[in-house]
Residue frames as qw, qx, qy, qz and C-alpha x, y, z in Angstrom:
[[0.000, 0.889, 0.459, 0.000, 0.00, 0.00, 0.00],
 [0.401, 0.505, -0.020, 0.764, 1.23, 3.49, -0.82],
 [0.283, -0.482, -0.425, 0.712, 1.83, 6.15, 1.79],
 [0.193, 0.902, 0.302, -0.239, 0.29, 9.59, 1.34],
 [0.140, -0.755, 0.392, 0.506, 3.69, 10.93, 0.27],
 [0.344, -0.085, 0.826, 0.439, 4.14, 8.19, -2.33],
 [0.323, 0.640, 0.696, 0.045, 0.63, 8.73, -3.65],
 [0.063, 0.894, 0.073, -0.437, 1.15, 12.49, -3.97],
 [0.227, -0.501, 0.603, 0.578, 4.08, 11.86, -6.32],
 [0.351, 0.285, 0.841, 0.298, 1.61, 10.23, -8.74],
 [0.188, 0.845, 0.483, -0.128, -0.44, 13.43, -9.18],
 [0.369, 0.133, 0.175, 0.903, 0.19, 16.52, -11.22],
 [0.046, 0.736, 0.408, -0.538, -1.35, 19.98, -11.23],
 [0.381, 0.344, 0.476, 0.714, -2.27, 22.25, -14.14],
 [0.086, 0.717, 0.239, -0.649, -3.02, 25.93, -14.59],
 [0.463, 0.218, 0.650, 0.562, -4.05, 26.30, -18.21],
 [0.178, 0.898, 0.354, -0.189, -5.89, 29.63, -18.38],
 [0.602, 0.482, 0.132, 0.623, -4.30, 31.85, -20.98],
 [0.044, -0.823, 0.032, -0.565, -4.67, 34.90, -18.74],
 [0.801, -0.482, -0.258, 0.245, -2.92, 33.37, -15.72],
 [0.005, -0.939, 0.252, -0.234, -0.77, 35.88, -13.88],
 [0.500, 0.439, -0.654, 0.358, 2.74, 35.16, -12.69],
 [0.310, -0.393, 0.571, -0.650, 1.69, 35.44, -9.03],
 [0.886, -0.035, 0.128, -0.444, -0.82, 32.60, -9.48],
 [0.837, 0.349, -0.414, 0.083, 1.85, 30.42, -11.07],
 [0.189, 0.488, -0.656, 0.544, 4.27, 31.13, -8.24],
 [0.588, -0.274, 0.437, -0.622, 1.58, 30.22, -5.70],
 [0.952, 0.138, -0.097, -0.257, 0.84, 26.99, -7.58],
 [0.596, 0.464, -0.589, 0.288, 4.57, 26.16, -7.51],
 [0.182, -0.422, 0.640, -0.616, 4.56, 26.55, -3.73],
 [0.816, -0.075, 0.248, -0.517, 1.53, 24.27, -3.46],
 [0.890, 0.320, -0.318, -0.065, 3.04, 21.65, -5.77],
 [0.368, 0.477, -0.665, 0.441, 6.27, 21.70, -3.77],
 [0.440, -0.362, 0.506, -0.648, 4.44, 21.55, -0.44],
 [0.881, 0.018, 0.279, -0.382, 2.55, 18.42, -1.50],
 [0.348, -0.411, 0.784, 0.310, 5.51, 16.98, -3.44],
 [0.761, 0.501, 0.262, -0.318, 3.47, 16.61, -6.63],
 [0.778, 0.091, 0.461, 0.417, 4.95, 14.97, -9.71],
 [0.354, 0.213, 0.377, 0.829, 4.57, 17.99, -12.02],
 [0.131, 0.712, 0.348, -0.596, 3.03, 21.41, -12.55],
 [0.397, 0.343, 0.573, 0.629, 1.89, 22.49, -16.01],
 [0.064, 0.695, 0.252, -0.670, 1.13, 26.08, -17.00],
 [0.472, 0.596, 0.445, 0.474, 0.26, 28.11, -20.05],
 [0.232, -0.822, -0.083, 0.513, 2.10, 31.34, -19.38],
 [0.575, 0.577, 0.232, 0.531, 2.93, 33.74, -22.15],
 [0.403, -0.419, -0.118, 0.805, 5.30, 36.57, -21.35],
 [0.291, 0.893, 0.332, -0.089, 3.62, 39.81, -22.46],
 [0.597, 0.135, 0.193, 0.767, 5.78, 41.74, -24.87]]
């Protein structure tokens, strides 16, 4: 049986809104790190 920590490594997280702000991505990174998730996917476009 998997522990909670082992199970968390099986999940990923995604923020795919095209209008996502950098602050929201940074917060999601903190959450992903806190829960030791496998990956975090974003759709961030640097405004020119």
